[in-house]
DOLO-404162 format. One line per 3 residues: their letters; for each residue x, y, z of C-alpha. Coordinates in Angstrom, 2 decimals, padded with zeros to 5 digits. Layout:
a) X/Y/Z  ...
END
This chain:
xxx) 040.95/-014.80/-062.78  044.46/-015.25/-064.15  045.38/-011.75/-063.20
xxx) 044.43/-012.41/-059.59  046.58/-015.54/-059.57  049.47/-013.68/-061.14
xxx) 049.09/-010.95/-058.52  049.12/-013.58/-055.75  052.25/-015.22/-057.13
xxx) 053.97/-011.81/-057.46  053.04/-011.01/-053.85  054.39/-014.33/-052.64
xxx) 057.61/-013.78/-054.54  058.00/-010.27/-053.19  057.52/-011.48/-049.61
xxx) 060.17/-014.15/-050.07  062.48/-011.54/-051.58  061.90/-009.21/-048.61
xxx) 062.49/-011.95/-046.13  065.72/-012.96/-047.92  066.96/-009.39/-047.96
xxx) 066.05/-009.01/-044.26  067.97/-012.20/-043.40  071.06/-011.04/-045.36
xxx) 071.05/-007.57/-043.78  070.63/-008.98/-040.28  073.45/-011.50/-040.94
xxx) 075.79/-008.71/-042.06  074.82/-006.27/-039.32  075.22/-008.99/-036.60
xxx) 078.68/-010.17/-037.61  080.96/-007.30/-038.57  079.84/-004.72/-035.94
xxx) 079.71/-007.40/-033.23  083.31/-008.33/-033.95  084.29/-004.63/-033.69
xxx) 082.46/-004.21/-030.35  084.14/-007.35/-028.96  087.55/-006.15/-030.11
xxx) 086.98/-002.70/-028.64  085.71/-004.27/-025.38  088.78/-006.50/-025.16
xxx) 091.14/-003.52/-025.78  089.29/-001.55/-023.15  089.56/-004.39/-020.61
xxx) 085.88/-004.93/-020.15  084.51/-007.99/-018.42  082.33/-010.56/-020.15
xxx) 079.27/-009.11/-018.39  080.07/-005.59/-019.54  080.71/-006.78/-023.08
xxx) 077.44/-008.62/-023.06  075.63/-005.62/-021.78  077.13/-003.45/-024.51
xxx) 076.18/-005.93/-027.21  072.63/-006.24/-025.96  072.20/-002.47/-025.70
xxx) 073.63/-001.93/-029.19  071.49/-004.57/-030.89  068.31/-004.63/-028.83
xxx) 067.79/-000.87/-028.50  068.53/-000.29/-032.21  066.26/-003.23/-033.14
xxx) 063.45/-001.88/-031.00  063.88/001.62/-032.48  063.89/000.21/-036.01
xxx) 060.63/-001.66/-035.39  058.91/001.23/-033.65  059.89/003.91/-036.12
xxx) 059.18/001.63/-039.12  055.79/000.85/-037.73  055.06/004.54/-037.00
xxx) 056.21/005.86/-040.38  055.05/002.77/-042.33  058.32/002.49/-044.17
xxx) 061.36/000.26/-043.52  063.90/002.21/-041.54  066.94/000.64/-039.90
xxx) 068.72/002.06/-036.84  072.33/001.04/-036.31  075.28/002.16/-034.20
xxx) 078.33/003.75/-035.83  081.39/001.65/-036.43  083.74/004.71/-036.11
xxx) 082.05/005.61/-032.83  082.65/002.09/-031.60  086.31/002.18/-032.57
xxx) 086.78/005.58/-030.91  085.08/004.57/-027.70  087.64/001.82/-026.76
xxx) 090.37/004.25/-025.64  087.75/006.30/-023.77  086.63/003.20/-021.80
xxx) 090.18/002.19/-021.14  091.07/005.66/-019.73  087.84/006.73/-018.00
xxx) 085.94/003.45/-017.41  082.81/001.84/-018.72  080.44/003.76/-016.43
xxx) 081.84/007.10/-017.65  081.41/006.05/-021.28  077.82/004.96/-020.68
xxx) 077.09/008.18/-018.89  078.59/010.20/-021.76  076.39/008.24/-024.26
xxx) 073.24/008.93/-022.13  074.01/012.65/-021.87  074.65/012.87/-025.63
xxx) 071.39/010.97/-026.32  069.44/013.36/-024.13  071.10/016.35/-025.79
xxx) 070.25/015.04/-029.24  066.63/014.44/-028.25  066.33/017.96/-026.88
xxx) 067.95/019.43/-030.01  065.62/017.43/-032.31  062.39/018.09/-030.38
xxx) 063.00/021.82/-030.00  064.13/022.37/-033.57  067.46/023.83/-032.51
xxx) 069.21/021.57/-035.00  068.00/023.77/-037.86  069.25/026.82/-036.10
xxx) 072.65/025.29/-035.55  072.63/024.06/-039.15  072.24/027.66/-040.38
xxx) 074.97/029.01/-037.99  077.68/026.48/-038.61  078.84/026.05/-042.26
xxx) 079.07/022.43/-043.48  082.87/022.57/-044.27  083.43/023.44/-040.58
xxx) 081.29/020.51/-039.47  083.14/018.15/-041.82  086.52/019.46/-040.65
xxx) 085.55/018.84/-037.00  084.52/015.28/-037.86  087.77/014.70/-039.81
xxx) 089.73/016.11/-036.88  088.43/013.30/-034.66  090.33/010.77/-036.75
xx) 093.67/012.68/-036.87  096.08/012.24/-034.01
END
C-alpha cells in the first residue's frame, strides 16, 4: 500500500515539475522572440495590425503545430520560428513589402512540405556536401 502512495506522490511531483517547466519555457519563448518580431516590424515600418498579425501567426501556428505533432507522436515536441530568420526578414519587408514577405514564406513552406513528403530531401542531402550547406548559411550573415 505504501508503494502505491509513494508512486502517487511521485506522479504528483512529476506533473508539477512538468507544469513548471512548461510555464518557464512559454515565458521565455513569449518574451525574447516577441521583442525581436516587434523590433523587426518597427524597422520594416509595419502597422499595428500587420505586427499583430505576424505575432499571431508566429505564436498560434507554431503552438497548434506543437500540440498536433506532440499528440500524434506521443512525445513533447516544440515548434518555434527562427530568430535569425526574423532578424533577416525586416529589411526584406522594408524593401518589398509585407505581402511579398508573406508570399515568400508561403511558397517556401509549400516547397518544404513537397520536399519532405516526396523524400527529395534525402536525395538533396546526398548531392550537396554539408560544408557547402554550412557555407551557404554563413554567407547569409556576411554583408
